[in-house]
DRENMAR-637595 format. One line per field, with one value per residue (C-alpha): residue number from 1; residue in three letters; x, y, z. Coordinates in nm, 2 decimals. Example, Ala and Ser with C-alpha at 12.3 -4.5 7.8 and 13.67 -1.06 7.14 Angstrom:
% residues 2
n	[1 | 2]
res	[Ala | Ser]
xx	[1.23 | 1.37]
yy	[-0.45 | -0.11]
zz	[0.78 | 0.71]
END
This chain:
% residues 184
n	[1 | 2 | 3 | 4 | 5 | 6 | 7 | 8 | 9 | 10 | 11 | 12 | 13 | 14 | 15 | 16 | 17 | 18 | 19 | 20 | 21 | 22 | 23 | 24 | 25 | 26 | 27 | 28 | 29 | 30 | 31 | 32 | 33 | 34 | 35 | 36 | 37 | 38 | 39 | 40 | 41 | 42 | 43 | 44 | 45 | 46 | 47 | 48 | 49 | 50 | 51 | 52 | 53 | 54 | 55 | 56 | 57 | 58 | 59 | 60 | 61 | 62 | 63 | 64 | 65 | 66 | 67 | 68 | 69 | 70 | 71 | 72 | 73 | 74 | 75 | 76 | 77 | 78 | 79 | 80 | 81 | 82 | 83 | 84 | 85 | 86 | 87 | 88 | 89 | 90 | 91 | 92 | 93 | 94 | 95 | 96 | 97 | 98 | 99 | 100 | 101 | 102 | 103 | 104 | 105 | 106 | 107 | 108 | 109 | 110 | 111 | 112 | 113 | 114 | 115 | 116 | 117 | 118 | 119 | 120 | 121 | 122 | 123 | 124 | 125 | 126 | 127 | 128 | 129 | 130 | 131 | 132 | 133 | 134 | 135 | 136 | 137 | 138 | 139 | 140 | 141 | 142 | 143 | 144 | 145 | 146 | 147 | 148 | 149 | 150 | 151 | 152 | 153 | 154 | 155 | 156 | 157 | 158 | 159 | 160 | 161 | 162 | 163 | 164 | 165 | 166 | 167 | 168 | 169 | 170 | 171 | 172 | 173 | 174 | 175 | 176 | 177 | 178 | 179 | 180 | 181 | 182 | 183 | 184]
res	[Met | Pro | Leu | Arg | Arg | Val | Thr | Val | Phe | Gly | Ser | Ser | Arg | Val | Val | Ala | Ser | Asp | Leu | Glu | Tyr | Gln | Glu | Ala | Ala | Arg | Leu | Gly | Arg | Leu | Leu | Ala | Glu | Ala | Gly | Tyr | Ile | Val | Tyr | Thr | Gly | Gly | Tyr | Ala | Gly | Ala | Met | Glu | Ala | Val | Ser | Arg | Gly | Val | Lys | Glu | Ser | Gly | Gly | Val | Ala | Val | Gly | Ile | Thr | Met | Arg | Pro | Trp | Ala | Lys | Arg | Val | Gln | Ala | Asn | Pro | Trp | Ile | Thr | Arg | Glu | Val | Ala | Ala | Ser | Asp | Leu | Phe | Val | Arg | Leu | Arg | Gly | Leu | Ile | Lys | Ser | Asp | Ala | Tyr | Val | Ala | Leu | Pro | Gly | Gly | Ala | Gly | Thr | Leu | Gly | Glu | Val | Ala | Leu | Ala | Trp | Asn | Leu | Ile | Gln | Thr | Glu | Ser | Ile | Ser | Pro | Arg | Pro | Leu | Ile | Leu | Val | Gly | Pro | Gln | Trp | Arg | Ala | Leu | Val | Asp | Cys | Phe | Gln | Arg | Thr | Leu | Thr | Ile | Glu | Gly | Arg | Asp | Leu | Ala | Leu | Leu | Thr | Ile | Ala | Gly | Ser | Val | Asp | Asp | Val | Val | Pro | Gln | Leu | Thr | Gly | Ile | Arg | Gly | Pro | Gly | Val | Ser | Ser | Ala | Ile]
xx	[0.30 | 0.38 | 0.37 | 0.72 | 0.67 | 0.46 | 0.40 | 0.33 | 0.15 | 0.15 | 0.19 | 0.51 | 0.43 | 0.48 | 0.80 | 1.01 | 0.85 | 0.50 | 0.33 | 0.24 | 0.61 | 0.69 | 0.41 | 0.52 | 0.88 | 0.73 | 0.54 | 0.86 | 1.03 | 0.75 | 0.74 | 1.12 | 1.11 | 0.84 | 1.07 | 0.89 | 1.06 | 0.91 | 0.84 | 0.75 | 0.75 | 1.10 | 1.07 | 1.00 | 0.74 | 0.58 | 0.78 | 1.10 | 0.98 | 0.88 | 1.21 | 1.40 | 1.22 | 1.29 | 1.66 | 1.72 | 1.58 | 1.81 | 1.54 | 1.52 | 1.35 | 1.30 | 1.21 | 1.04 | 1.12 | 1.07 | 1.37 | 1.21 | 1.18 | 1.55 | 1.65 | 1.39 | 1.35 | 1.58 | 1.52 | 1.52 | 1.85 | 1.70 | 1.61 | 1.83 | 1.77 | 1.63 | 1.44 | 1.40 | 1.09 | 1.06 | 0.71 | 0.43 | 0.26 | 0.57 | 0.62 | 0.27 | 0.31 | 0.62 | 0.44 | 0.14 | 0.36 | 0.35 | 0.18 | 0.00 | -0.06 | -0.07 | -0.20 | -0.12 | -0.30 | -0.21 | -0.33 | -0.44 | -0.14 | -0.21 | -0.58 | -0.50 | -0.26 | -0.52 | -0.79 | -0.57 | -0.48 | -0.85 | -0.98 | -0.72 | -0.82 | -1.19 | -1.18 | -0.96 | -0.68 | -0.45 | -0.50 | -0.67 | -0.43 | -0.45 | -0.52 | -0.50 | -0.60 | -0.45 | -0.63 | -0.97 | -0.93 | -0.97 | -1.29 | -1.44 | -1.35 | -1.49 | -1.81 | -1.83 | -1.78 | -2.06 | -2.30 | -2.22 | -2.08 | -2.21 | -2.01 | -2.12 | -2.05 | -1.82 | -1.61 | -1.59 | -1.49 | -1.16 | -1.06 | -0.94 | -0.92 | -0.65 | -0.68 | -0.31 | 0.02 | 0.05 | -0.25 | -0.09 | 0.15 | -0.11 | -0.35 | -0.10 | -0.02 | -0.39 | -0.38 | -0.66 | -0.55 | -0.76 | -0.90 | -0.86 | -1.15 | -1.11 | -1.31 | -1.51]
yy	[-1.06 | -0.74 | -0.73 | -0.76 | -0.83 | -0.61 | -0.68 | -0.38 | -0.43 | -0.16 | -0.07 | -0.14 | 0.14 | 0.45 | 0.65 | 0.86 | 1.19 | 1.06 | 1.16 | 0.79 | 0.71 | 0.98 | 0.86 | 0.50 | 0.60 | 0.79 | 0.47 | 0.28 | 0.53 | 0.53 | 0.15 | 0.12 | 0.39 | 0.19 | -0.12 | -0.33 | -0.56 | -0.47 | -0.72 | -0.62 | -0.79 | -0.64 | -0.47 | -0.11 | 0.14 | 0.14 | -0.16 | 0.03 | 0.34 | 0.15 | -0.03 | 0.30 | 0.46 | 0.16 | 0.14 | 0.51 | 0.49 | 0.20 | -0.07 | -0.41 | -0.43 | -0.78 | -0.82 | -1.15 | -1.17 | -1.43 | -1.64 | -1.70 | -1.33 | -1.26 | -1.22 | -0.95 | -0.76 | -0.69 | -0.64 | -0.28 | -0.15 | -0.06 | -0.40 | -0.52 | -0.89 | -1.06 | -1.39 | -1.53 | -1.75 | -2.04 | -1.94 | -1.70 | -1.91 | -1.95 | -1.57 | -1.51 | -1.75 | -1.56 | -1.23 | -1.37 | -1.49 | -1.14 | -1.03 | -0.75 | -0.62 | -0.27 | -0.20 | 0.11 | 0.19 | -0.04 | -0.25 | -0.61 | -0.76 | -0.55 | -0.63 | -1.00 | -0.99 | -0.80 | -1.05 | -1.34 | -1.20 | -1.10 | -1.44 | -1.63 | -1.43 | -1.46 | -1.84 | -1.87 | -2.03 | -1.79 | -1.62 | -1.27 | -0.99 | -0.63 | -0.57 | -0.19 | -0.03 | 0.31 | 0.58 | 0.68 | 0.45 | 0.15 | 0.31 | 0.34 | -0.02 | -0.16 | 0.04 | -0.12 | -0.46 | -0.39 | -0.29 | -0.57 | -0.87 | -1.10 | -0.97 | -0.98 | -0.72 | -0.96 | -0.99 | -0.61 | -0.58 | -0.76 | -0.45 | -0.12 | 0.19 | 0.44 | 0.79 | 0.83 | 0.66 | 0.86 | 0.66 | 0.32 | 0.28 | 0.41 | 0.15 | -0.12 | -0.03 | 0.00 | 0.38 | 0.54 | 0.84 | 1.10 | 0.98 | 0.61 | 0.37 | 0.06 | -0.13 | -0.06]
zz	[2.84 | 2.65 | 2.27 | 2.12 | 1.75 | 1.52 | 1.14 | 0.92 | 0.59 | 0.33 | -0.04 | -0.23 | -0.47 | -0.26 | -0.32 | -0.08 | -0.20 | -0.11 | 0.21 | 0.26 | 0.26 | 0.52 | 0.74 | 0.71 | 0.81 | 1.11 | 1.21 | 1.20 | 1.42 | 1.67 | 1.69 | 1.73 | 2.00 | 2.18 | 2.17 | 1.91 | 1.67 | 1.33 | 1.05 | 0.69 | 0.35 | 0.31 | -0.02 | -0.15 | -0.07 | 0.27 | 0.37 | 0.30 | 0.47 | 0.79 | 0.79 | 0.74 | 1.03 | 1.25 | 1.16 | 1.19 | 1.54 | 1.64 | 1.62 | 1.45 | 1.11 | 0.97 | 0.61 | 0.50 | 0.13 | -0.14 | -0.25 | -0.60 | -0.66 | -0.59 | -0.96 | -1.02 | -0.69 | -0.40 | -0.04 | 0.08 | 0.22 | 0.56 | 0.70 | 0.98 | 0.89 | 0.58 | 0.60 | 0.25 | 0.22 | -0.02 | -0.14 | -0.07 | 0.18 | 0.39 | 0.37 | 0.49 | 0.78 | 0.88 | 0.87 | 1.06 | 1.36 | 1.51 | 1.83 | 1.64 | 1.29 | 1.15 | 0.80 | 0.61 | 0.29 | 0.01 | -0.28 | -0.34 | -0.15 | 0.15 | 0.14 | 0.12 | 0.42 | 0.63 | 0.52 | 0.62 | 0.96 | 1.03 | 0.93 | 1.13 | 1.44 | 1.36 | 1.33 | 1.64 | 1.43 | 1.62 | 1.95 | 1.96 | 1.88 | 1.77 | 1.40 | 1.34 | 1.01 | 0.97 | 0.78 | 0.63 | 0.33 | 0.57 | 0.72 | 0.37 | 0.29 | 0.61 | 0.56 | 0.21 | 0.37 | 0.62 | 0.34 | 0.09 | 0.27 | 0.54 | 0.84 | 1.20 | 1.46 | 1.65 | 1.33 | 1.30 | 1.67 | 1.58 | 1.38 | 1.50 | 1.29 | 1.38 | 1.24 | 1.19 | 1.26 | 1.58 | 1.71 | 1.66 | 1.96 | 2.21 | 2.07 | 2.10 | 2.46 | 2.55 | 2.59 | 2.39 | 2.20 | 2.02 | 1.69 | 1.78 | 1.80 | 2.01 | 1.75 | 1.44]
END
């Protein structure tokens, strides 16, 4: 069965003038053009940029936001549909329901989301699915994990590092592009 739903994790702190924002918007366009329904956390930064790229390409961008945060932060204007979660764990469950995950550079929240998805795949709590980490920052972090944590090769094989957002869709469709590794 083809992949239909992709969750993108990324920083809430990038702004429209940042290269990271432009790349996230490009990723959104590429995913929408390939026919994916794209899920994000629904707020600013990379989540907004991805949603913008999706919507401008005629795709569906779903933002899973937090009902308790509604008084202090609003969903970005580019999402097609908002799903307001009652708490952070419900939000994370909604983001994890996808057929694949793509992680752009981010901070502690992004790292937590990636670690959750990775661990659920590793422990067979969910079926195997692509977990693609985009950019050299992820390579440096995974290298650090290898040096400092107890991680086996089979755990690392669950991750894919893509050199750029242009490498993501070919990786999702099983077409190896330049600069893409099928596993760590």
